[in-house]
N, C-alpha and C positions, 0 to 999 in steps of 0.2 A: 261705563263697563269693564270687565274684563277680560274684553279687547284689546280698550285704551291703558289698560296696565300690562297687560302681551307686548304689545308694541313699546310702550314708553320701556319697558326694559331690554327689548328687545335691541332698542336704540343706543339704550346707555351703556349695554353691553360691548356693540359693537365697536363707538365711540374709546369706549377703555382699551378694548382691543386693538382701534390704529393705534391709540397712545402708546399702549407698550410696548408694539411693535415698532413707533419709532422711537423711543427710548432705546429698544434692545440695536436697533439697526445704527444709532449712534454707539453706543458705547463697544460694539463687537468691530465697525469703521475704526473707530480710535485705537484700539486695542491692535487687530490682525493685520492693517494697511501699514503700519512700516512694516512688518516682517516678510509681506509677500514683495512689495520693492526690493527689498533686500533681497531678497531670492530669487526675483527675477533680472536683478542686477550681475548675480553671484550666477546665475546659469548663460548669461548671454555673453560673459568672459571666459567662460567654460567652453561656449561653443565656437566662441572666435580663434579659441587657445588649438580644439581642438581641430579646425577647421585647417589651419596654419598648418600644426604637424604634420599633420595625414596627407596635404594639399589637396582634401575636397571644396567644393564648393558650397555656399550654404546652402543655397535650394535644393543639391542631393543628398547631404545630408538631414535638411528637414521634410524630402521626400521620404527618407527613410525611416525615420521616427514618426512623420506619422501612420506608414504602415504597423508598426509597431505596437501604435496605441490602437488600431483596428484589430490586432492576434491579442492584445489587451482586452480587448471587451471581448473576444471568444473563449478568452479564460488563459491563454497561454503568459505564463510568467517567467522571470529572470529566472529566480530563484527554482529550487525542485519543491514542488508543493504536489496533494494528494489529487487524484483524477477527480476535473468538477461534475461529472455525470454517470458516473457509476452507482451503484444502488445506494451507497451513505451518503453522497455526495449529494445525491437526487433529494435524500430523506432530510437532509441539512437544508436544502434550499426550500421544498414547498414546508416543511417547517418555518423559515422564515416568511413565507407567501400569508400562511392562515395566523401568523403571528401580528402578521403588518407588519414585521420587522425591516424586511427587504434590506441586507445590508448591499446590495449590487455588485458583491465582487462575481458573484454568478447567475445571470439572465439567459432564457432562452435565443438561440439565434436563428431558428428558422420560423417557418411562417406557422406551421401546426403547431410548434412549443409555444408561439405567441400565442394564438387561437383559442388551443387548449385552456391558456393560462385565465384566460379573460373569465373563461367560466368556471376554471377550477378556485380561482380565487373567490370570483363571487359569492357561492357558496362556503366554503372553506372559512372569507376573514367575517360570514354573518356565522358562521357555528359556533366559528371561537370567542367570537364576542357579547354569544348566547352563554357559554361557557365561565365570561369570564363576569358576566353579570351574576350566575348564581353561583359562582364563586365568592360572590363579596354575600350575595342573602346566606350562603351557608357559614358566612363567618360572623354576620351577625346574630345570629340565632346561636351560634355557638357561644358567643359572647352572651346575650340574655340569658340561658341558659345556666351558664357562670355565675355570673352576679345572684340573680335568682337562687341558685346552689347556697352560695357563700349567706345569700341573704336567710334562707331557712336553719343554713348549720349554726347561725347566730340567734335564732329563736329559739332554738332547738338547746343551746346552752344557758338561758336563762332560763328557761324550761316552760318558753309561753306556745312554743308548739311540740307536742306530742311525739318519740322517737322513731317508733311505730306508725309512719306514713305512707301508705300505700301508694306508687303510681298508679296515673289512670292509663290509660288509653292511646296511642298515637300523636289523635283527634285532640283532647280533652288536652294534652300534654303542649301540644302548639297553641294555644287557647288560652290557655295559662300564660306562656311564653309575653303574650300581646303586651303586659302592661310593663315588660321588664326591657323592652327595647334602647338599650345604650344612646347616650349621647351621640351627635354625630363630628364631637369635637375628640369625646374618646376612641372613637373609631377611628379617625385619622390621627391620633396619638397612635393607639397600637400599629398601623397600620406604617405609621414612619418608623416605628423602633424597626417589625418584623423586616421593613425592605432594607435597613440601614445593616441589621445583624446579617441578612442573605447577600448584601453587597458585599461586605469586609471580608465574610467567608467564601465567597464567590474570589474575591481578588486576592486573597492568600492563595488558591488554586491555581491562580491565572496566573500571576508573578513569577515563579520559578518553571512551571511548565513552558508558556507563552515566551519567558523572556520579557515581559516588559515592567513599566515599572508601578510601587504600587498604585501611585497617581493614575498610570495611564490605565488601569486597569479598574480602579473606582472608575475613570470617567466611562469605559469599557460599558462598565455593567449598569448606569445606568442609559447612555445612548440606547443599549441591547435592551433593556428592561421599559425602557420607555416606549419602547417600539419607534425611536426618530430611527436607529439607523444608520448613522451615514456611510460605515463600510470601511473609513478609513484604519480600523484594529478589526480585524473578526479573528474569534478562535477556530481552534479545532482544524486548520489550513495546510500545517507541515504535514509533509508523504510518513511520518514515523514520528511516536511521542512513547516515552518512557509508561507499560502500563496503560497503552492505546485504548484500549476497551474499556477498562476504569475510566478514563478522563475522559472520554465520550460519554459515558451516562452520567457522568457528575456534570460537566458541561451542559446535555440536556435538564436534566431537573435542575440546574440552577436559572437556567431562563426559564422553565419554566416556572417556576415557584416566585421569581426575577419579576416577571409579565404579569403574572395574576395579580401578586401588592402592588405592583406601582399602576398599573392601568386600575385594579379598583383603590385603589390612594387619589387617584384622577378626578373617578366620579365622586369621589367625599370631598373631594376641594373644590369642584365643581360646585356641590352642594351653597357650601360656604359663601361661594362666588355669588350664585343665586340668593343667598339671605342678606349680603352687606349688598345686593343691588337692590334691593328690597326696602331696607332699610334705609337708602339715601334715599327713592323714589319717596319713599314714607313723609323725611323731612323734608324733603323742597313740596309734597303736597301738602303739610300741615303750615308751611310759610305763607304757599301762594293761598291756603285756606284763612289762615291767618289775615293777610293783606286784605282778599274779599269780605273778611267776617268786618274790618274795620272801614271799609269805603262804603260797604251796604248800611255799616252803622250812622255814620256819618249822613247818608243820603236820606234817611228815615231819622232823622232829629227833628227835622220844621216841619214836616209830614202832618196835616191837622188831621187829627184821632177822632173818635166818636165821643158823646159827651159820655163821664165818668165809667172809661172802659178800665181805666186804671185801679178804682176804687171798687171795682165790680169783678174782678176778675178772681175765682175763688180755685183756679190750674197749681199745681203747684210744680218749684222752678224744675224740677228734673224732667217731668211732661214737656213744660213748655220748651226748654232750651233744644229737649228731642227732636221737636215736632220741627221748633223752625232752623234747625240747624239740616234736616233731611230733606225739609220740602227748597230750604234757601241754594241748597247744593244741588239741586235737581234742578232749578230754575240756573243756576248758575253754567251746567255742566249740560244745557238745552235739553235736559229729558223733560218730556210730559210728568203730569202728575197725577196720581189719581183723582177721582171724588172724594174718598175718603182723606187723602191727605189735603184736599182743599179746606175741608171742612172742619179738619182737626185745626188748620192753622187761622181760621175765619169766625171760627162755635164763638166768639166773644162777637162780634162785630153782628154776625146774624140773630144772636138774640134780642141784640138791641135792636135791629132794623126791626123782629119781627112784631116788637113790643110797641114800637111808634106803628108800625101798620093794623097791629090789631086795635091800639085806643083811639087813630083815626077812623077806622073801621066802625067801629063803636060811639063813636059821635066827644070822644073822648081828648080834644087835643093837648097836647103838652100848653101851659099858659106863659105865655110870653110876657116879659117884663112891659112896663111902659116906655123903659129905654130903648128897648128890643126894639119897639113899633116905631121909636120918634126915626131911630138909628135906621128904619126902612129894608129891617129882615122879616120878612114873611114866611108863614108855616107854608109846608109843603108836605107830599107824601113821600115812604118810605126813606131811600140814600137822601133826596134832597132838602127833606125834612133833617134826617142828622145833620149834615153837613151844612143849614143853615140855622138850624140851636146854635150847635158850635160854632158858626163865626159869631150869633147874638151873643153868647156865653163871652169872647172873648174881647168882642168892644166894651161888654159891662164892665169886664175887668180893667180893661183901659181907663 
């Protein structure tokens, strides 16, 4: 049933995700591992030169670097940066929390802050996800409204629709848009274009202000807008900017719009993935059904059927195929069939059996040929009579 289809879809998706992760791990390992090994060798060489030049032991230097790492977690950097926990810094932090970006450059260091973050993030993330979903619904409504308006304008130009058409109420307007919901591929295309435009505009702002390359700015936009949030590049962290207020406002607007578009795009892509999985499962099910039907057909070819069954059938081909495929599918799946389905698939056999019983009860049994009597087949009642008569006819034909 539906539960089995959902389980099959879930298992197939899990397998595809694991394979996708394995392929991604292989690609990233092949690309990034050589660079990591070179950086490690270069750092070991610099560390050795520094300890030799300043006459320090490796253990003392490593202990000092470990203390700096702890200070780095608390927000201390070598370069001057803005305070992490003033009001503007805290507002930037909670924005990364509720949007699930989580850059990681600012984290609570106190027990009270960590406990508060758990409850604050629980409600904030849920509310923000709801906002993103409502944003996608409003976007689809706007697209449907635009499509309907364009269609009505074309009809007015052709003279099919009168120009003086009054708009209905809000509820009737929503109902009238029910048949104008755009295709999922159309929505995906619009979201892709919108995300690309927002990313390009944001990168044009980040490149001169943050001092990043344009490609690094595009990389930051995807990592931030997709809420991955590695934290290797973080905007608005310097202590002073030109037009600082305007830049921080623009940064907030770009991140908000980008996250809405990318999150909605992920939802639409997930629908496309689900449709692809359903298509794969349907193809696999069709192949399995064809194989089972062929096996069932070969197994029924030599079955002894009641006499004159094929000649007396007046059932249409379409009805017969539907009934047989439905009941056979249920038998193969192990599901019990109803009495209605059983009678529908065996009505011809039941009709012949009824006729045999009626003739036997009224004293008008079927006349057996002399050849059949010589062969030793005697009459019977009900199903036994049908079987014996059919075997007798078979022996006569031989």
